[in-house]
C-alpha positions in Angstrom: 79.2 185.2 122.9 79.9 183.7 119.5 79.4 186.0 116.5 77.6 184.9 113.4 78.9 186.0 110.0 76.5 187.4 107.4 76.1 185.0 104.5 74.5 185.0 101.0 71.2 183.1 101.3 70.3 180.5 98.7 67.4 178.1 98.9 68.0 174.4 98.6 67.0 173.5 95.0 66.4 169.9 95.9 64.0 170.8 98.7 62.2 173.4 96.6 61.8 170.8 93.8 60.6 168.0 96.1 57.9 170.2 97.6 56.9 171.6 94.2 56.3 168.2 92.7 55.0 166.4 95.8 51.5 164.9 95.7 49.2 167.4 97.3 47.1 166.0 100.2 45.0 167.9 102.8 46.8 168.1 106.1 45.4 166.1 109.1 44.3 167.7 112.3 46.6 170.3 113.9 49.4 168.3 115.3 50.8 168.6 118.8 53.8 170.9 119.1 56.9 169.2 117.7 59.7 170.2 120.0 62.4 168.5 118.0 63.2 171.4 115.6 63.3 173.9 118.4 65.5 171.7 120.6 67.9 171.5 117.6 67.7 175.3 117.3 68.4 175.7 121.0 71.5 173.5 120.7 72.7 175.3 117.6 72.2 178.7 119.2 73.6 177.8 122.6 76.5 180.3 122.4 74.3 183.1 121.0 72.5 185.6 123.2 68.8 186.0 123.1 66.6 187.7 122.0 67.2 186.2 118.6 65.3 184.9 115.6 66.2 181.9 113.4 65.4 180.9 109.8 65.3 177.3 109.0 66.7 177.0 105.4 65.2 173.6 104.6 61.7 174.6 105.8 61.9 177.9 103.9 62.9 176.0 100.8 60.1 173.5 101.2 57.5 176.2 101.8 58.7 178.0 98.6 58.2 174.8 96.6 54.8 174.2 98.2 53.6 177.7 97.2 54.7 177.0 93.6 52.9 173.7 93.6 49.7 175.3 94.9 50.0 178.1 92.3 50.0 175.5 89.5 52.1 177.6 87.1 50.7 181.1 87.8 53.5 183.4 88.8 53.7 184.5 92.5 54.5 188.1 93.4 56.2 188.0 96.9 54.4 190.1 99.6 57.3 191.9 101.3 55.3 192.9 104.4 55.4 189.2 105.4 59.2 188.9 104.8 61.0 192.2 105.6 64.4 190.9 104.7 66.0 191.7 101.3 68.2 188.6 101.6 65.1 186.4 101.8 63.4 188.2 99.0 66.5 187.7 96.8 66.6 184.0 97.6 62.9 183.4 96.8 62.8 185.6 93.7 65.7 183.5 92.3 63.3 180.6 92.0 61.4 180.1 88.7 57.8 180.9 89.4 58.3 183.8 91.7 58.2 187.2 90.0 58.0 190.7 91.4 57.4 192.2 94.8 54.2 193.4 96.4 55.4 196.2 98.7 53.6 197.9 101.6 54.9 201.4 101.7 56.2 203.7 99.0 59.5 204.4 100.8 60.0 200.7 101.0 59.1 200.2 97.3 61.6 202.9 96.3 64.4 201.3 98.3 63.6 197.8 96.9 63.4 199.2 93.4 67.1 200.2 93.6 67.7 196.4 93.3 64.5 194.8 92.0 62.9 195.9 88.7 59.2 195.1 89.4 57.7 196.5 92.6 53.9 196.9 93.0 52.8 199.0 95.9 49.9 197.1 97.5 48.3 200.1 99.2 47.7 203.8 98.3 50.4 206.2 99.5 50.1 209.8 100.7 53.8 210.1 101.3 54.4 213.3 99.3 58.2 213.2 99.7 58.3 209.6 98.4 56.1 210.6 95.4 58.5 213.4 94.6 61.4 211.0 94.7 59.6 208.7 92.3 58.7 211.6 90.0 62.3 212.7 89.7 63.8 209.4 88.8 63.1 207.7 85.5 64.3 204.3 86.6 62.0 204.4 89.7 59.1 205.4 87.5 59.7 202.4 85.3 60.1 199.9 88.2 57.5 201.0 90.7 53.7 200.8 90.3 51.5 202.9 92.6 48.1 201.7 93.9 45.0 203.8 93.3 41.4 203.3 94.2 39.7 206.7 93.9 39.6 210.0 91.9 40.2 211.8 95.2 43.6 210.0 95.6 44.4 210.5 91.9 43.9 214.2 92.3 46.1 214.3 95.3 48.9 212.5 93.4 48.6 214.9 90.5 48.8 217.9 92.9 52.1 216.5 94.4 53.5 216.0 90.9 52.5 219.6 89.9 54.4 220.9 92.9 57.5 218.8 92.2 60.5 220.7 90.9 62.2 219.2 87.9 59.4 216.7 87.3 59.6 217.0 83.5 60.0 213.3 82.7 57.7 212.1 79.9 57.6 208.6 81.4 54.0 208.3 82.9 53.6 207.2 86.5 52.6 203.6 86.5 49.3 202.9 88.4 47.3 199.8 89.4 43.7 199.9 90.5 42.4 198.0 93.5 39.1 196.2 93.2 37.2 195.5 96.4 36.2 191.9 96.5 34.9 191.7 100.0 31.5 189.8 100.2 28.4 191.8 100.9 25.4 189.5 100.8 22.2 191.3 100.1 18.5 190.9 100.2 17.0 193.2 97.7 18.7 196.6 98.2 19.7 195.8 101.8 23.3 194.8 102.6 23.2 192.1 105.3 26.9 192.1 106.2 30.4 193.1 105.1 32.6 190.0 105.1 36.2 190.7 104.3 38.4 193.8 104.6 37.5 197.4 103.9 39.9 198.5 101.2 38.8 200.0 97.9 35.5 201.8 97.0 35.8 200.3 93.5 33.4 197.3 93.4 31.7 197.2 90.0 32.7 197.4 86.3 31.1 200.9 86.2 33.3 202.0 89.1 36.4 200.6 87.5 35.8 202.1 84.0 35.0 205.5 85.4 38.3 205.6 87.4 40.2 204.2 84.4 38.9 206.9 82.1 39.7 209.6 84.7 43.3 208.2 84.9 43.6 208.4 81.1 42.3 212.0 81.0 45.1 213.3 83.2 47.7 214.8 80.9 50.6 217.2 81.0 51.7 219.1 77.8 49.4 216.8 75.8 51.0 213.6 77.1 49.6 211.1 79.6 50.6 211.8 83.2 49.6 208.3 84.4 49.2 204.9 82.8 47.0 202.2 84.2 49.0 198.9 83.9 47.2 196.5 86.3 44.6 195.6 88.8 44.7 194.0 92.2 41.8 192.2 93.9 42.6 190.6 97.3 39.9 188.2 98.6 40.9 188.4 102.3 37.8 186.5 103.5 39.2 183.5 101.6 42.9 184.0 101.8 43.2 185.3 105.3 40.5 183.5 107.2 41.3 180.1 108.7 38.5 177.6 108.0 39.5 175.0 110.7 39.6 176.9 114.0 39.4 175.1 117.3 35.7 176.1 117.5 34.1 173.6 115.0 30.9 175.6 114.7 32.8 178.7 113.7 34.8 176.6 111.2 31.6 175.3 109.6 30.3 178.9 109.3 33.5 180.1 107.8 33.6 177.3 105.2 30.1 178.1 104.2 30.8 181.8 103.8 33.9 181.1 101.8 32.1 178.8 99.4 29.4 181.4 98.7 32.0 184.3 98.5 34.1 182.5 95.9 31.3 182.7 93.3 30.9 186.4 93.9 34.6 187.1 93.8 35.1 185.2 90.5 32.1 186.8 88.8 32.8 190.3 89.8 36.6 190.1 89.1 36.0 188.7 85.7 33.4 191.3 84.8 35.6 194.1 85.9 38.7 192.8 84.1 36.6 192.4 80.9 35.3 196.0 81.2 38.7 197.5 81.9 40.3 195.7 78.9 37.7 197.4 76.7 39.2 200.7 77.9 42.9 200.1 78.3 45.4 197.2 78.0 46.6 195.8 81.3 49.9 194.1 82.0 48.7 192.1 85.1 45.8 191.1 87.2 46.9 190.3 90.8 44.9 188.3 93.2 44.9 186.1 96.3 47.2 185.4 99.1 48.9 182.4 100.8 45.6 181.0 102.0 43.8 181.1 98.6 46.3 180.1 95.9 44.3 177.1 94.7 41.1 179.1 94.3 42.7 182.3 92.9 44.8 180.6 90.2 41.6 178.9 88.9 40.2 182.3 88.0 41.1 182.7 84.3 41.1 186.5 84.7 44.1 186.4 87.1 47.6 186.6 85.7 49.6 186.5 88.9 49.2 185.6 92.6 50.5 187.2 95.8 52.0 185.3 98.7 54.5 185.9 101.5 53.4 184.5 104.9 53.5 181.0 103.6 57.2 181.2 103.2 57.7 181.5 107.0 54.8 179.3 108.2 53.3 181.2 111.2 50.7 179.6 113.5 47.7 181.1 111.8 48.1 178.5 109.0 47.9 175.7 111.5 44.1 176.2 111.2 43.7 175.9 107.5 42.1 172.7 106.1 43.9 172.5 102.7 47.5 173.2 103.4 50.0 173.7 106.2 53.5 175.2 105.7 56.4 174.1 107.9 57.5 176.5 110.6 60.5 178.2 109.0 61.1 181.0 111.5 61.0 181.2 115.3 62.5 183.3 118.0 64.0 182.8 121.4 63.7 185.0 124.5 65.9 184.7 127.6 64.6 183.8 131.1 65.3 186.8 133.3 63.0 186.1 136.4 61.5 183.3 138.4 58.4 184.6 140.2 57.5 181.1 141.4 58.8 177.5 141.1 56.5 176.8 138.1 56.8 180.2 136.6 59.5 182.0 134.6 59.5 185.4 133.0 61.2 186.1 129.7 62.4 189.4 128.4 60.0 191.0 125.9 57.6 188.8 124.0 54.9 191.2 122.9 55.4 190.4 119.2 51.7 190.6 118.5 50.2 190.0 115.1 47.8 192.4 113.4 44.1 191.9 113.4 41.4 191.7 116.1 43.0 191.3 119.5 42.9 187.8 120.8 45.0 184.8 121.8 45.4 183.8 118.2 47.4 186.9 117.6 50.0 186.1 120.3 53.2 184.2 120.0 53.1 180.5 121.1 55.8 179.1 123.3 57.0 175.8 121.7 60.2 174.8 123.6 60.6 173.6 126.2 57.3 171.9 125.8 54.6 172.5 128.4 54.9 176.3 128.9 51.9 178.6 128.3 51.1 182.3 128.6 49.2 183.6 131.6 45.7 184.8 130.4 45.7 187.9 132.7 49.1 189.1 131.4 49.7 187.6 127.9 52.7 188.5 125.9 54.1 191.8 127.2 56.1 194.6 125.7 59.0 194.2 128.1 58.3 190.9 129.9 56.2 187.8 129.5 55.5 185.3 132.3 55.2 181.7 131.4 53.8 178.8 133.5 54.1 175.1 133.4 56.2 172.2 134.8 58.9 172.9 132.2 59.6 176.2 134.0 61.2 174.1 136.8 63.9 172.9 134.3 64.9 176.4 133.2 67.5 178.7 134.7 68.2 182.4 134.5 69.6 182.9 131.0 67.9 179.9 129.5 66.1 180.4 126.2 62.4 179.9 125.5 61.5 179.4 121.9 58.3 180.8 120.3 56.5 180.6 117.0 54.9 183.8 115.7 51.2 184.2 114.8 51.6 186.0 111.5 54.7 186.8 109.4 54.9 190.5 109.5 56.1 191.1 113.1 59.2 189.0 113.6 61.7 190.9 111.5 60.6 194.2 113.1 62.2 193.0 116.4 65.6 191.7 115.3 68.5 193.0 113.2 69.2 189.6 111.6 68.0 186.1 111.2 70.3 183.3 112.2 70.1 180.8 109.3 70.0 177.2 110.4 70.1 173.8 108.7 69.0 171.4 111.4 71.3 172.0 114.4 74.0 173.8 112.3 74.3 177.6 112.1 75.1 178.6 108.5 75.4 182.3 109.2 73.0 185.2 109.4 71.1 187.5 107.0 70.0 191.1 107.9 66.3 192.1 108.3 65.1 195.5 107.2 65.7 196.7 110.7 69.3 195.4 110.5 69.8 197.5 107.3 68.6 200.5 109.2 65.1 200.6 107.7 61.7 201.0 109.5 58.9 201.7 107.1 55.8 201.5 109.2 
């Protein structure tokens, strides 16, 4: 087996610039699987053992440029949960237009803050040990912003700080507040549905101002214990919901829901921001995700966007009407069995994406073309059977290439990403797992 040396990752500036300044045009219908890039990857990785994952440098660079184009000058905070590789984070954040990290756990945020100076935690944390680490380090206090959405959680944080030895720093703990912008259509006082994700209980200007004042009222020795520096509002029903699924009726319904939801999101977010700014200055208002950059940057109250999945281009984005990133990451699994002439079984494969269970959360075999999962077995934890005429051309030890459904799962399964440029191996970069980290 050939070894692959670790390299310093740098995006291709020409590819970033070309995608950033390209003329935007809605993508056409979802194309058939293009086996060409995966055939090139198969050739490039012929001497490497599977399982393995590859990162296409040109497509990563193009995707970064496309995100910048869609953001239209609003800074993008990189969502680390969709990347999970410090090398990739470094390369992306080196590009003008990307600024800061949106982390998913506090231990991860603390680790990243050893290198990066602006890390916003996207979710509330109840990791007392990590809070104590934050409290005891002035540099971490200045670099990491915790997420808060209730007085209950604020009281819990304060209790941990009170019990933390040597927590005498006068630097207040930085906090951001999350506003819930799920859509809840109503008739009179009756809520008809909850469309979006269930995150924060803060939904109105009154909710936000009450929490902000509670934060300001928490002091120690007459000095503020916390400082509210920002707000986040993630419109998941717009950013994370594909509006061009294979079911056309479902697509029409989703498009209608998103149109109506946009007005509600904009009005409430702007009202809450205006109310909060009457109480306290704010450094940033974060919003959106890869799927909603065009909409979110048009909201004048938003100062920064969030995106991560669009860098890697998973299959979920094949079903969006207004953009389509290039597949920048894929993985290969080895054939280990042949149960029948038209069936092969590969090792592993259950790299399932988060969300409601379904075929759209499973990886998609893309090379050799013509293979498919078996509905009664799907992608398994330790083995995945595949059927199709292409199985007849495969041998024990052959690689089958897959695309992932979402961007969070791939780097949890491999220690490094093999960096490719076409059919050339440039080297490899470690994932979180390769650096010995597993945060959730």
